[in-house]
PyMOL CGO cylinders between C-alpha atoms (Angstrom):
from pymol import cmd
from pymol.cgo import CYLINDER

trace = [
    CYLINDER, -15.84, -1.14, -2.39, -15.13, -4.38, -4.07, 0.3, 1, 1, 1, 1, 1, 1,
    CYLINDER, -15.13, -4.38, -4.07, -17.89, -6.87, -4.64, 0.3, 1, 1, 1, 1, 1, 1,
    CYLINDER, -17.89, -6.87, -4.64, -17.84, -10.35, -3.15, 0.3, 1, 1, 1, 1, 1, 1,
    CYLINDER, -17.84, -10.35, -3.15, -16.41, -13.28, -5.12, 0.3, 1, 1, 1, 1, 1, 1,
    CYLINDER, -16.41, -13.28, -5.12, -19.82, -14.99, -4.98, 0.3, 1, 1, 1, 1, 1, 1,
    CYLINDER, -19.82, -14.99, -4.98, -21.48, -12.05, -6.69, 0.3, 1, 1, 1, 1, 1, 1,
    CYLINDER, -21.48, -12.05, -6.69, -18.80, -11.90, -9.29, 0.3, 1, 1, 1, 1, 1, 1,
    CYLINDER, -18.80, -11.90, -9.29, -19.11, -15.62, -10.01, 0.3, 1, 1, 1, 1, 1, 1,
    CYLINDER, -19.11, -15.62, -10.01, -22.95, -15.31, -10.31, 0.3, 1, 1, 1, 1, 1, 1,
    CYLINDER, -22.95, -15.31, -10.31, -22.63, -12.36, -12.65, 0.3, 1, 1, 1, 1, 1, 1,
    CYLINDER, -22.63, -12.36, -12.65, -20.15, -14.14, -14.93, 0.3, 1, 1, 1, 1, 1, 1,
    CYLINDER, -20.15, -14.14, -14.93, -22.35, -17.19, -14.97, 0.3, 1, 1, 1, 1, 1, 1,
    CYLINDER, -22.35, -17.19, -14.97, -25.42, -15.08, -15.83, 0.3, 1, 1, 1, 1, 1, 1,
    CYLINDER, -25.42, -15.08, -15.83, -23.48, -13.46, -18.66, 0.3, 1, 1, 1, 1, 1, 1,
    CYLINDER, -23.48, -13.46, -18.66, -22.29, -16.80, -20.01, 0.3, 1, 1, 1, 1, 1, 1,
    CYLINDER, -22.29, -16.80, -20.01, -25.92, -18.02, -20.08, 0.3, 1, 1, 1, 1, 1, 1,
    CYLINDER, -25.92, -18.02, -20.08, -26.36, -15.70, -23.03, 0.3, 1, 1, 1, 1, 1, 1,
    CYLINDER, -26.36, -15.70, -23.03, -27.36, -12.35, -21.44, 0.3, 1, 1, 1, 1, 1, 1,
    CYLINDER, -27.36, -12.35, -21.44, -25.73, -9.11, -22.58, 0.3, 1, 1, 1, 1, 1, 1,
    CYLINDER, -25.73, -9.11, -22.58, -23.24, -7.08, -20.58, 0.3, 1, 1, 1, 1, 1, 1,
    CYLINDER, -23.24, -7.08, -20.58, -25.83, -4.36, -20.03, 0.3, 1, 1, 1, 1, 1, 1,
    CYLINDER, -25.83, -4.36, -20.03, -28.52, -6.83, -18.77, 0.3, 1, 1, 1, 1, 1, 1,
    CYLINDER, -28.52, -6.83, -18.77, -26.05, -8.51, -16.47, 0.3, 1, 1, 1, 1, 1, 1,
    CYLINDER, -26.05, -8.51, -16.47, -24.92, -5.10, -15.13, 0.3, 1, 1, 1, 1, 1, 1,
    CYLINDER, -24.92, -5.10, -15.13, -28.60, -4.09, -14.41, 0.3, 1, 1, 1, 1, 1, 1,
    CYLINDER, -28.60, -4.09, -14.41, -29.36, -7.38, -12.68, 0.3, 1, 1, 1, 1, 1, 1,
    CYLINDER, -29.36, -7.38, -12.68, -26.30, -7.23, -10.42, 0.3, 1, 1, 1, 1, 1, 1,
    CYLINDER, -26.30, -7.23, -10.42, -26.27, -3.42, -10.09, 0.3, 1, 1, 1, 1, 1, 1,
    CYLINDER, -26.27, -3.42, -10.09, -22.79, -2.88, -11.54, 0.3, 1, 1, 1, 1, 1, 1,
    CYLINDER, -22.79, -2.88, -11.54, -21.58, -1.19, -14.68, 0.3, 1, 1, 1, 1, 1, 1,
    CYLINDER, -21.58, -1.19, -14.68, -21.15, -3.15, -18.04, 0.3, 1, 1, 1, 1, 1, 1,
    CYLINDER, -21.15, -3.15, -18.04, -17.39, -2.39, -17.89, 0.3, 1, 1, 1, 1, 1, 1,
    CYLINDER, -17.39, -2.39, -17.89, -17.25, -4.14, -14.52, 0.3, 1, 1, 1, 1, 1, 1,
    CYLINDER, -17.25, -4.14, -14.52, -18.95, -7.17, -15.81, 0.3, 1, 1, 1, 1, 1, 1,
    CYLINDER, -18.95, -7.17, -15.81, -16.62, -7.18, -18.85, 0.3, 1, 1, 1, 1, 1, 1,
    CYLINDER, -16.62, -7.18, -18.85, -13.57, -6.98, -16.59, 0.3, 1, 1, 1, 1, 1, 1,
    CYLINDER, -13.57, -6.98, -16.59, -14.84, -9.90, -14.48, 0.3, 1, 1, 1, 1, 1, 1,
    CYLINDER, -14.84, -9.90, -14.48, -15.54, -12.03, -17.60, 0.3, 1, 1, 1, 1, 1, 1,
    CYLINDER, -15.54, -12.03, -17.60, -12.02, -11.29, -19.03, 0.3, 1, 1, 1, 1, 1, 1,
    CYLINDER, -12.02, -11.29, -19.03, -10.38, -12.01, -15.70, 0.3, 1, 1, 1, 1, 1, 1,
    CYLINDER, -10.38, -12.01, -15.70, -12.23, -15.31, -15.40, 0.3, 1, 1, 1, 1, 1, 1,
    CYLINDER, -12.23, -15.31, -15.40, -11.10, -16.31, -18.90, 0.3, 1, 1, 1, 1, 1, 1,
    CYLINDER, -11.10, -16.31, -18.90, -7.50, -15.21, -18.34, 0.3, 1, 1, 1, 1, 1, 1,
    CYLINDER, -7.50, -15.21, -18.34, -6.90, -16.48, -14.84, 0.3, 1, 1, 1, 1, 1, 1,
    CYLINDER, -6.90, -16.48, -14.84, -9.79, -18.81, -14.11, 0.3, 1, 1, 1, 1, 1, 1,
    CYLINDER, -9.79, -18.81, -14.11, -10.32, -17.03, -10.79, 0.3, 1, 1, 1, 1, 1, 1,
    CYLINDER, -10.32, -17.03, -10.79, -12.10, -13.87, -9.61, 0.3, 1, 1, 1, 1, 1, 1,
    CYLINDER, -12.10, -13.87, -9.61, -10.24, -13.29, -6.38, 0.3, 1, 1, 1, 1, 1, 1,
    CYLINDER, -10.24, -13.29, -6.38, -8.69, -9.87, -5.73, 0.3, 1, 1, 1, 1, 1, 1,
    CYLINDER, -8.69, -9.87, -5.73, -4.91, -9.61, -6.05, 0.3, 1, 1, 1, 1, 1, 1,
    CYLINDER, -4.91, -9.61, -6.05, -3.22, -9.48, -2.74, 0.3, 1, 1, 1, 1, 1, 1,
    CYLINDER, -3.22, -9.48, -2.74, -2.06, -6.01, -1.75, 0.3, 1, 1, 1, 1, 1, 1,
    CYLINDER, -2.06, -6.01, -1.75, 1.68, -5.54, -1.82, 0.3, 1, 1, 1, 1, 1, 1,
    CYLINDER, 1.68, -5.54, -1.82, 2.21, -2.68, 0.60, 0.3, 1, 1, 1, 1, 1, 1,
    CYLINDER, 2.21, -2.68, 0.60, 5.80, -2.35, 1.36, 0.3, 1, 1, 1, 1, 1, 1,
    CYLINDER, 5.80, -2.35, 1.36, 8.15, 0.55, 2.07, 0.3, 1, 1, 1, 1, 1, 1,
    CYLINDER, 8.15, 0.55, 2.07, 9.00, 2.85, -0.75, 0.3, 1, 1, 1, 1, 1, 1,
    CYLINDER, 9.00, 2.85, -0.75, 12.20, 4.62, 0.17, 0.3, 1, 1, 1, 1, 1, 1,
    CYLINDER, 12.20, 4.62, 0.17, 13.30, 3.62, 3.63, 0.3, 1, 1, 1, 1, 1, 1,
    CYLINDER, 13.30, 3.62, 3.63, 13.51, 0.11, 4.82, 0.3, 1, 1, 1, 1, 1, 1,
    CYLINDER, 13.51, 0.11, 4.82, 12.41, 0.17, 8.53, 0.3, 1, 1, 1, 1, 1, 1,
    CYLINDER, 12.41, 0.17, 8.53, 14.89, -2.51, 9.53, 0.3, 1, 1, 1, 1, 1, 1,
    CYLINDER, 14.89, -2.51, 9.53, 17.77, -0.68, 7.87, 0.3, 1, 1, 1, 1, 1, 1,
    CYLINDER, 17.77, -0.68, 7.87, 16.66, 2.55, 9.56, 0.3, 1, 1, 1, 1, 1, 1,
    CYLINDER, 16.66, 2.55, 9.56, 16.57, 0.91, 13.01, 0.3, 1, 1, 1, 1, 1, 1,
    CYLINDER, 16.57, 0.91, 13.01, 20.08, -0.54, 12.50, 0.3, 1, 1, 1, 1, 1, 1,
    CYLINDER, 20.08, -0.54, 12.50, 21.32, 2.80, 11.31, 0.3, 1, 1, 1, 1, 1, 1,
    CYLINDER, 21.32, 2.80, 11.31, 19.91, 4.67, 14.37, 0.3, 1, 1, 1, 1, 1, 1,
    CYLINDER, 19.91, 4.67, 14.37, 21.36, 1.97, 16.61, 0.3, 1, 1, 1, 1, 1, 1,
    CYLINDER, 21.36, 1.97, 16.61, 24.76, 2.34, 15.05, 0.3, 1, 1, 1, 1, 1, 1,
    CYLINDER, 24.76, 2.34, 15.05, 24.67, 6.10, 14.85, 0.3, 1, 1, 1, 1, 1, 1,
    CYLINDER, 24.67, 6.10, 14.85, 22.44, 7.33, 17.64, 0.3, 1, 1, 1, 1, 1, 1,
    CYLINDER, 22.44, 7.33, 17.64, 23.73, 10.85, 17.62, 0.3, 1, 1, 1, 1, 1, 1,
    CYLINDER, 23.73, 10.85, 17.62, 23.08, 11.58, 13.95, 0.3, 1, 1, 1, 1, 1, 1,
    CYLINDER, 23.08, 11.58, 13.95, 20.56, 14.21, 13.03, 0.3, 1, 1, 1, 1, 1, 1,
    CYLINDER, 20.56, 14.21, 13.03, 17.60, 13.66, 10.74, 0.3, 1, 1, 1, 1, 1, 1,
    CYLINDER, 17.60, 13.66, 10.74, 19.45, 15.65, 8.07, 0.3, 1, 1, 1, 1, 1, 1,
    CYLINDER, 19.45, 15.65, 8.07, 22.42, 13.29, 8.28, 0.3, 1, 1, 1, 1, 1, 1,
    CYLINDER, 22.42, 13.29, 8.28, 20.13, 10.29, 8.14, 0.3, 1, 1, 1, 1, 1, 1,
    CYLINDER, 20.13, 10.29, 8.14, 18.36, 11.73, 5.09, 0.3, 1, 1, 1, 1, 1, 1,
    CYLINDER, 18.36, 11.73, 5.09, 21.71, 12.09, 3.31, 0.3, 1, 1, 1, 1, 1, 1,
    CYLINDER, 21.71, 12.09, 3.31, 22.64, 8.52, 4.17, 0.3, 1, 1, 1, 1, 1, 1,
    CYLINDER, 22.64, 8.52, 4.17, 19.35, 7.16, 2.82, 0.3, 1, 1, 1, 1, 1, 1,
    CYLINDER, 19.35, 7.16, 2.82, 19.17, 9.54, -0.13, 0.3, 1, 1, 1, 1, 1, 1,
    CYLINDER, 19.17, 9.54, -0.13, 15.81, 11.12, 0.79, 0.3, 1, 1, 1, 1, 1, 1,
    CYLINDER, 15.81, 11.12, 0.79, 14.54, 14.33, 2.47, 0.3, 1, 1, 1, 1, 1, 1,
    CYLINDER, 14.54, 14.33, 2.47, 14.25, 15.09, 6.16, 0.3, 1, 1, 1, 1, 1, 1,
    CYLINDER, 14.25, 15.09, 6.16, 10.46, 14.77, 6.16, 0.3, 1, 1, 1, 1, 1, 1,
    CYLINDER, 10.46, 14.77, 6.16, 10.74, 11.16, 4.87, 0.3, 1, 1, 1, 1, 1, 1,
    CYLINDER, 10.74, 11.16, 4.87, 13.13, 10.29, 7.68, 0.3, 1, 1, 1, 1, 1, 1,
    CYLINDER, 13.13, 10.29, 7.68, 10.88, 12.02, 10.21, 0.3, 1, 1, 1, 1, 1, 1,
    CYLINDER, 10.88, 12.02, 10.21, 7.86, 10.01, 9.08, 0.3, 1, 1, 1, 1, 1, 1,
    CYLINDER, 7.86, 10.01, 9.08, 9.82, 6.75, 8.93, 0.3, 1, 1, 1, 1, 1, 1,
    CYLINDER, 9.82, 6.75, 8.93, 11.13, 7.27, 12.45, 0.3, 1, 1, 1, 1, 1, 1,
    CYLINDER, 11.13, 7.27, 12.45, 7.54, 7.93, 13.68, 0.3, 1, 1, 1, 1, 1, 1,
    CYLINDER, 7.54, 7.93, 13.68, 6.36, 4.69, 12.02, 0.3, 1, 1, 1, 1, 1, 1,
    CYLINDER, 6.36, 4.69, 12.02, 9.10, 2.78, 13.74, 0.3, 1, 1, 1, 1, 1, 1,
    CYLINDER, 9.10, 2.78, 13.74, 8.32, 4.32, 17.07, 0.3, 1, 1, 1, 1, 1, 1,
    CYLINDER, 8.32, 4.32, 17.07, 11.71, 6.03, 17.40, 0.3, 1, 1, 1, 1, 1, 1,
    CYLINDER, 11.71, 6.03, 17.40, 11.75, 9.42, 19.05, 0.3, 1, 1, 1, 1, 1, 1,
    CYLINDER, 11.75, 9.42, 19.05, 14.42, 12.01, 18.50, 0.3, 1, 1, 1, 1, 1, 1,
    CYLINDER, 14.42, 12.01, 18.50, 15.60, 14.92, 20.66, 0.3, 1, 1, 1, 1, 1, 1,
    CYLINDER, 15.60, 14.92, 20.66, 14.87, 18.28, 19.08, 0.3, 1, 1, 1, 1, 1, 1,
    CYLINDER, 14.87, 18.28, 19.08, 16.92, 20.69, 21.19, 0.3, 1, 1, 1, 1, 1, 1,
    CYLINDER, 16.92, 20.69, 21.19, 20.63, 20.52, 20.45, 0.3, 1, 1, 1, 1, 1, 1,
    CYLINDER, 20.63, 20.52, 20.45, 21.32, 23.42, 22.92, 0.3, 1, 1, 1, 1, 1, 1,
    CYLINDER, 21.32, 23.42, 22.92, 20.72, 21.12, 25.93, 0.3, 1, 1, 1, 1, 1, 1,
    CYLINDER, 20.72, 21.12, 25.93, 23.17, 18.55, 24.45, 0.3, 1, 1, 1, 1, 1, 1,
    CYLINDER, 23.17, 18.55, 24.45, 25.96, 21.26, 24.11, 0.3, 1, 1, 1, 1, 1, 1,
    CYLINDER, 25.96, 21.26, 24.11, 25.59, 22.70, 27.57, 0.3, 1, 1, 1, 1, 1, 1,
    CYLINDER, 25.59, 22.70, 27.57, 25.51, 19.34, 29.21, 0.3, 1, 1, 1, 1, 1, 1,
    CYLINDER, 25.51, 19.34, 29.21, 22.15, 20.02, 30.93, 0.3, 1, 1, 1, 1, 1, 1,
]
cmd.load_cgo(trace, "trace")
């Protein structure tokens, strides 16, 4: 769990008052490496905020997948995987994340039932 920015600021200020990394770590109940990282980050960037998370898709763009399914609604997951250059399981998980359901039984489609 990350520590609050206020705690980080206080720890860096305490260290800059002349205390050692070990003393600062004991007072703020963090490791000396953590204090060292905070001090370095403060010097390099002037800020102690966490970097924003960049969580995007890795292989399959959800918008491209939706457009593909709309254009080719009868393609199997295997055909989709070939088109996107990935495995069937990746397509299956991406479809699930997008809320798209697929029919599993092709026998019903062949007989017209």
